[in-house]
C-alpha positions in Angstrom: 8.6 40.5 -8.8 11.4 39.5 -11.2 13.7 38.9 -8.2 11.2 36.3 -7.0 11.0 34.7 -10.4 14.8 34.6 -10.6 15.1 33.1 -7.1 12.4 30.5 -7.8 14.0 29.2 -10.9 17.4 29.1 -9.2 15.9 27.2 -6.3 14.1 24.8 -8.6 17.4 23.9 -10.3 19.6 23.7 -7.2 17.1 21.7 -5.2 17.3 18.9 -7.9 21.1 19.0 -8.1 21.0 20.6 -11.5 24.3 22.5 -11.0 25.1 23.3 -14.6 21.6 24.8 -15.1 22.0 26.8 -11.9 25.3 28.3 -13.0 23.9 29.1 -16.4 20.9 30.8 -14.8 23.1 32.9 -12.6 24.9 34.0 -15.7 21.5 34.9 -17.3 20.5 36.9 -14.2 23.7 38.9 -14.5 23.2 39.5 -18.2 19.6 40.5 -17.8 20.7 43.6 -15.8 22.0 45.1 -19.0 18.8 44.8 -21.0 15.9 47.2 -20.9 13.2 44.6 -21.4 14.1 42.6 -18.3 10.8 40.6 -18.2 11.0 39.6 -21.8 14.6 38.4 -21.5 13.9 36.6 -18.2 11.4 34.4 -20.0 13.5 34.2 -23.1 16.5 32.8 -21.2 14.2 30.5 -19.2 12.8 28.9 -22.3 16.3 28.8 -23.8 17.6 26.9 -20.8 14.7 24.5 -20.5 16.2 21.9 -23.0 19.6 22.2 -21.2 17.9 21.5 -17.8 16.1 18.4 -19.3 19.4 17.1 -20.7 21.1 17.6 -17.3 18.2 16.0 -15.5 18.4 12.9 -17.7 22.1 12.8 -16.9 21.7 13.4 -13.2 18.6 11.3 -12.6 20.6 8.2 -11.5 22.6 10.1 -8.9 19.6 11.9 -7.6 17.7 8.6 -7.4 20.6 7.0 -5.6 20.5 9.8 -3.0 16.8 9.1 -2.6 17.1 5.4 -2.0 20.0 5.8 0.5 18.0 8.4 2.4 20.6 11.1 1.7 18.2 13.8 0.6 19.1 17.2 2.0 16.4 19.6 3.2 16.8 21.4 -0.1 16.3 18.2 -2.0 13.1 17.4 -0.1 11.8 20.9 -0.8 12.8 20.4 -4.5 10.8 17.1 -4.8 7.7 18.9 -3.3 8.2 21.7 -5.8 8.7 19.2 -8.7 5.6 17.3 -7.6 3.5 20.5 -7.6 4.8 21.5 -11.1 4.3 18.1 -12.6 0.8 17.8 -11.1 -0.3 21.2 -12.4 1.2 20.9 -15.8 -0.1 17.3 -16.1 -3.7 18.4 -15.2 -3.6 21.1 -17.8 -2.2 18.7 -20.4 -5.1 16.2 -19.9 -3.9 14.1 -16.9 -6.0 15.5 -14.1 -6.3 12.1 -12.3 -2.6 11.6 -12.2 -2.1 15.2 -11.1 -4.5 14.7 -8.2 -3.0 11.4 -7.2 0.5 13.0 -7.0 -0.7 16.0 -5.1 -2.6 14.0 -2.6 0.4 11.6 -2.3 2.5 14.6 -1.2 0.2 15.7 1.6 1.4 15.0 5.1 -0.2 11.9 6.5 -2.2 13.8 9.2 -3.8 15.9 6.5 -5.3 13.1 4.4 -7.4 10.0 4.6 -5.9 6.5 4.2 -8.8 5.8 1.7 -10.9 8.1 -0.5 -13.8 7.3 -2.8 -15.5 9.4 -5.5 -17.5 8.9 -8.7 -15.6 9.0 -11.9 -16.0 7.2 -15.2 -12.8 8.5 -16.8 -11.5 4.9 -17.1 -14.1 4.4 -19.9 -11.6 6.3 -22.1 -9.6 3.1 -22.1 -10.4 0.3 -24.6 -8.8 -2.2 -22.2 -11.3 -1.2 -19.4 -14.2 -1.3 -21.8 -13.0 -4.7 -23.0 -13.1 -6.1 -19.5 -16.6 -4.8 -18.9 -17.7 -6.5 -22.2 -16.0 -9.7 -21.1 -18.0 -9.6 -17.8 -21.2 -9.0 -19.8 -20.5 -12.1 -22.0 -19.6 -14.2 -19.0 -23.0 -13.9 -17.5 -21.4 -13.7 -14.0 -22.8 -11.6 -11.3 -19.3 -10.3 -10.3 -16.0 -10.2 -12.2 -12.6 -8.8 -11.1 -9.7 -7.9 -13.3 -6.2 -6.6 -12.5 -5.3 -3.5 -14.5 -1.9 -3.5 -16.2 -0.6 -1.7 -19.3 2.7 -2.5 -21.0 4.8 0.6 -21.8 3.9 0.3 -25.5 0.2 0.3 -24.6 0.6 3.8 -23.1 0.7 4.9 -26.8 -1.9 2.5 -28.2 -4.6 2.7 -25.5 -5.2 5.7 -23.2 -2.1 7.1 -21.6 -4.4 9.2 -19.3 -5.9 6.0 -17.8 -2.7 4.0 -17.9 -0.7 6.6 -16.0 -3.3 6.9 -13.3 -4.1 3.2 -12.8 -1.3 1.0 -14.1 -0.1 -1.9 -11.9 -1.7 -1.0 -8.6 -5.4 -1.2 -9.5 -8.2 -3.7 -9.8 -11.5 -3.4 -11.7 -14.6 -5.0 -10.2 -17.8 -5.2 -12.3 -21.1 -6.2 -10.9 -24.3 -6.9 -12.8 -27.3 -5.0 -11.4 -31.0 -4.3 -12.3 -33.0 -1.2 -11.7 -36.6 -1.1 -10.6 -37.8 -1.6 -14.2 -35.7 -4.7 -14.7 -33.1 -3.0 -16.9 -29.6 -4.3 -16.6 -26.7 -2.1 -15.8 -23.1 -2.6 -14.6 -21.7 -1.2 -11.4 -17.9 -0.6 -11.8 -15.3 0.0 -9.1 -11.6 0.6 -9.5 -9.5 0.3 -6.4 -6.0 1.7 -6.5 -3.3 1.3 -3.9 -1.3 4.4 -4.7 2.4 4.3 -4.0 5.7 4.6 -5.8 8.1 1.9 -6.8 11.8 2.0 -7.5 11.4 1.9 -11.3 12.2 4.2 -14.1 10.5 5.2 -17.4 12.0 6.9 -20.4 9.7 9.1 -22.6 11.0 8.9 -26.1 10.2 10.6 -29.4 11.5 8.2 -32.0 14.8 7.0 -30.6 15.6 10.2 -28.6 15.0 10.2 -24.9 13.1 13.4 -24.0 12.6 12.8 -20.3 13.5 10.2 -17.7 11.0 9.7 -14.9 12.5 7.9 -11.9 9.8 6.8 -9.5 12.6 6.2 -7.0 12.8 10.0 -6.6 9.4 9.8 -4.9 9.6 6.4 -3.3 12.6 7.8 -1.4 10.2 10.4 0.0 8.1 7.5 1.3 11.1 6.0 3.0 11.8 9.2 5.0 8.1 9.6 5.8 7.6 12.8 3.8 5.1 11.2 1.4 2.7 8.3 2.3 0.7 5.7 0.3 -3.1 5.7 0.3 -6.0 3.9 -1.4 -8.4 5.5 -3.9 -11.7 4.1 -5.1 -13.5 5.2 -8.3 -17.0 4.1 -8.9 -19.5 4.5 -11.8 -22.3 2.7 -13.6 -22.7 1.9 -17.3 -25.4 0.3 -19.4 -24.8 -2.1 -22.2 -25.3 0.6 -24.8 -22.7 2.8 -23.2 -19.9 0.3 -23.0 -18.7 0.9 -26.6 -18.8 4.7 -26.2 -15.8 6.9 -25.6 -17.2 10.3 -24.8 -13.9 12.0 -24.1 -12.8 14.9 -26.2 -9.5 15.3 -28.0 -7.0 17.2 -25.9 -3.2 17.7 -25.3 -2.8 14.2 -23.8 -3.9 12.6 -27.1 -1.2 14.6 -28.9 1.4 13.5 -26.4 0.2 9.9 -26.6 0.5 10.0 -30.3 4.1 11.3 -30.6 5.8 9.8 -27.5 6.6 6.2 -26.4 7.1 5.1 -22.8 9.8 2.5 -22.3 11.4 1.0 -19.2 
């Protein structure tokens, strides 16, 4: 079992061109042989090397991104991006970003295995004050239908809902329609259409003035260029009454902590 863990960690590092991390992990594997509690020291060294791998990733991101844009990914690199996508999606879902996690995993599916457009009911966007503000604007306008592009600046990821912003920013449009039920009560039918794809842009996640993680979308847009990943459309629908517009029923979770201590910048 430990052999599989050691091999997986080594593969994860090598596939993303993290050569220093790979060499250090090989040294750790050699050292672990001389300890009795091999499982304990395996995880100890893994957590010890995590900051090193983050620093190396931030340093190597430009070169890796360049390989992506020039269609120079090796088969190992392609496997590494699939692996990275699975890790980020899983960790993201646990940390309070299930919509973004789902989007990324669905994005990584081969084209024959997924639909070009999917629709499901979800009111998670009501967590965003920006989205609720647009619905209130529609209510005040007295229009039957309103449409709004959804865009968040990098600083708004910390001041609004990072969960909603990450899932919808820049490629989504909100449509609000005024409806009445059989009793004549007014409600609002909301739909968010998202064209999910990756652009060649980068984001730095900072705590104070220190860059913790660089996220280069070009790493994934390059997978689009070689046909490994493919864009798709996703629709989210829900209904809301006038009394529900002001309410944010979401519970406090890890994403709220992350949102409070980090800042996303281009």
